C-alpha positions in Angstrom: 0.0 0.3 -0.1 2.9 2.4 -0.6 0.7 5.0 -2.8 -2.4 4.6 -0.9 -0.4 7.9 1.3 -0.6 9.7 -1.5 -4.1 11.0 -2.1 -4.8 13.9 -1.8 -8.4 13.7 -2.1 -11.7 11.5 -1.6 -15.8 11.3 -2.7 -18.4 10.5 -0.2 -20.9 9.8 -1.9 -25.0 10.4 -1.3 -26.9 7.7 -2.8 -30.1 8.8 -2.5 -29.5 12.2 -4.3 -26.3 10.9 -6.8 -23.9 13.4 -5.2 -20.4 13.0 -5.1 -18.4 15.3 -2.5 -15.1 16.1 -2.5 -13.5 15.4 1.2 -9.8 16.2 1.6 -7.7 13.4 2.9 -5.7 14.8 6.3 -3.8 12.4 8.1 -6.2 12.1 11.1 -9.0 11.2 8.0 -6.3 8.8 6.7 -5.3 7.1 10.0 -9.0 6.6 10.7 -9.5 5.2 7.6 -6.7 2.9 7.7 -8.4 1.6 11.1 -11.5 0.8 10.2 -10.1 -1.0 7.1 -8.2 -3.4 9.5 -11.2 -3.7 11.5 -13.3 -4.8 8.5 -10.6 -7.2 7.5 -11.2 -8.1 10.9 -14.9 -9.5 10.6 -13.8 -10.8 7.5 -11.4 -13.3 9.0 -13.8 -14.2 11.6 -16.2 -14.3 9.4 -18.4 -11.8 11.9 -21.3 -9.1 11.2 -20.8 -5.8 12.2 -23.5 -4.4 15.5 -26.8 -3.8 14.0 -27.0 0.3 13.8 -29.2 1.9 16.2 -30.5 4.0 13.0 -33.0 1.7 12.0 -34.2 4.2 9.0 -30.6 3.0 7.4 -31.9 -0.3 7.1 -34.7 0.3 4.5 -31.5 1.9 2.0 -28.7 -1.2 3.2 -27.7 -3.6 0.8 -27.5 -6.2 3.4 -30.4 -5.8 5.2 -32.3 -9.2 4.2 -28.6 -10.9 5.4 -28.0 -8.8 8.9 -31.3 -10.5 10.2 -31.4 -7.8 12.8 -34.4 -5.6 10.9 
């Protein structure tokens, strides 16, 4: 992942609005992204599902809602 630290910006894509918003990738945000990616890799290795969200409205648009059995 040598080139991963060279990115200066990224984009958040808002599905319902079909809009992308540019985001400046500073050091703290890159560190948080690395931490979250490590956590996701660990979940995949353990074949574990994430905890259910307390915001049930998010489940309506989730592509995994029929698999998690939390809704």
